[in-house]
N, C-alpha and C positions, 0 to 999 in steps of 0.2 A: 590408526583411528578409522573407523568405519564411517563411509559416506552414506548419509540417509537422505531420502527424497520424499517430499510431500507435494502432491499435485491437487489443486482444487479447481473447480469451474463453477460459475455462477451466471445466469442469465437475468438481466433486469430490463424492464420496459422503459428504458430512458435512452435518449440520444447519445452516441459515442462521445461526442465533444463534452457533453455535460459530465459523463462518467469518468472520462479520462481526466478532465480539469480538476474533478474532485479528488481523485487519487493522487494526482501530481502535485498537489498543494500540501506541503509538510505539516501545516497547522491541522490538517484533518486526520492525521494518523492517531492521535490519542482518542479520537471519537470512535475508532474502529477496533480498539483494544477492550478486552473485558474490564468492566468497572472495578473489579477486585484488584487489578494490576495498578490502578491509579497512575496510569501512564501520563508523563508530562514531557512536553518539548522544552528543554532547558535552554538551549540555544541553537542557532543555525547560521550557517554561512551559505547563501544562496547564490549559485552562478545561474545567470539567465540561460534559458534554453534557446535554440535557434528560433527565428521568427516563425509564428504560426502559419501554417499553409492556409490557403483560402478553402473553405468548406463548400460543400455542395449548394447550400443555402447561405451566401455570404452575409445576409442580414441577421443571421442568428449566430451570435458569438457570445460565449459565457466568460465573464470576467473571473480571473483567477490568477494566483501567483504560482508558477510552476518551478520545481527545482530541476534545473539542467544538469548535465554532466559536470562533476567536480563539486557539486553541492554537498555539504556536510550538515548533519542534524544530530544533535546530542539530546538523547532521551534518557529518562529515568523511569523505572517502573519496579513494582513488587514482583519478584519471580515466583514467590510461593504464597498461596492463599494464607491469610491470617498471620503472617510474619512481617513485622514492620521494616525489615531490611529492604533497602532499595538498590537495585542494580543500574549500571549505567551502560549505555549502548551508543556508539558512534557509528552512524550509517553514512555511507558515501554513495552517491549516484554515480554509476559507471556507464550507463547506456540511457539514451533518451531519444526517442522518435515520436513526434507528435502523433497522437491518436492511434498509435500501434502498440508501442511498449516502453517500458523504462525497467532498469535494473538497479537494485542497490545491494551492496555488500556490507558486512559488519567490518568496520575498520578497527574497532576495539568494543569488547563486550563479553558475554558469558559463553559463547560458542567458540570452538577452536577455529571454525570457518562457517560463513553463512553467505549465501547468494540467493537473492529473491528476484525472479523475474515476473513482472506484471505484463500481461498481454491482453489487448482489448481488440474486440471484432464486432463489427455490425452484424446483427443476425436477427432475422425475423422468424418468430414462432407463432403459429396459429394466426397468421395474418397481422400479428402485432410487431412493429419494428422495435428493436432494442439493442442491447449491447451484452456480449458475452465476456465475461472477465475470467481469464485463466491466470492462476498463480503456480509457479514452479519454484519450490524452495529446495535447495541442497545445503546440507549442514553436517558438521561433525562436532562432536563433544569432546571437551578436554578430558584429561585424567585416564586415557586408555581403557583398560577393562572396566574401571569403576564408572566412567562415562557410558559405556555400553550397558551396565546394569541400571544406571539411572534412566537410560533411554527405554529399556524394557519396563522399568517400574512406573515411571511417571512422565518423562518427557515426551515420548511419542503421543500418548494420550492428551497432554496438555496441549501440544501443538495442534492436534486435530480439533480439540474443543476451542482453541482460540480462533482458528479459522471458521469453524461452524458458527461461533458467536458473531464473528465479524459478518458473516453472510446474513445472519438474522438481523443484525444491527444495521446493515446497509439497506435493507428493505424498509426501515424505519426512517433512515436519514435521507435517502435520495428524494423522496416525494417533497420533503421540506426544502432541500437544496434546489429542486426544480421550481418550486413556487418562488423562491428567493433569487433565482438566477437572473443576473442583469443582462439584458439584451443590448448589444451596442452595434453601432455601424460597422461594417466590414473593414473600413479603413482605420478603425481605432486600434491602438496598440493595447492588447490585453494581456500582455505577459505578466 
């Protein structure tokens, strides 16, 4: 089975804490998937992450629920456009470091193997502070040579289109999230 790799990067003009908190909340994942997939979070078993570190501006803390190491999320989605068949995906969080990165793997689902590392970095562009989001996905397909053919015919393109769609969608979602963000005192527990 051939290991495939997809890497993407996106910069957004929002603070690291907001962007990380949005991505670390499992309920937000369906909003980042293409609408035709009709992704649903069917169930989750959330393990709390370690306590949040104090940020540079301790008065600015965004409230969210984050999935720490050992968290499991069961999702269902349509793997192919126009076909009512639903696939199930059990994701497991294997790494988590506040405001730096987290990693999920497929514990059960359509791929033979899947590892997705999300990395977040504060970055200023043209004088505007913001956050760079880097994704590195390594995956293999089942069915040996047939999986290779499927990758060449449609999986590689569908993966790219899914991440491109996510990047476009994120530019629509983050302004709303930023307006709705709850600012809490630094000593409040916002896990």
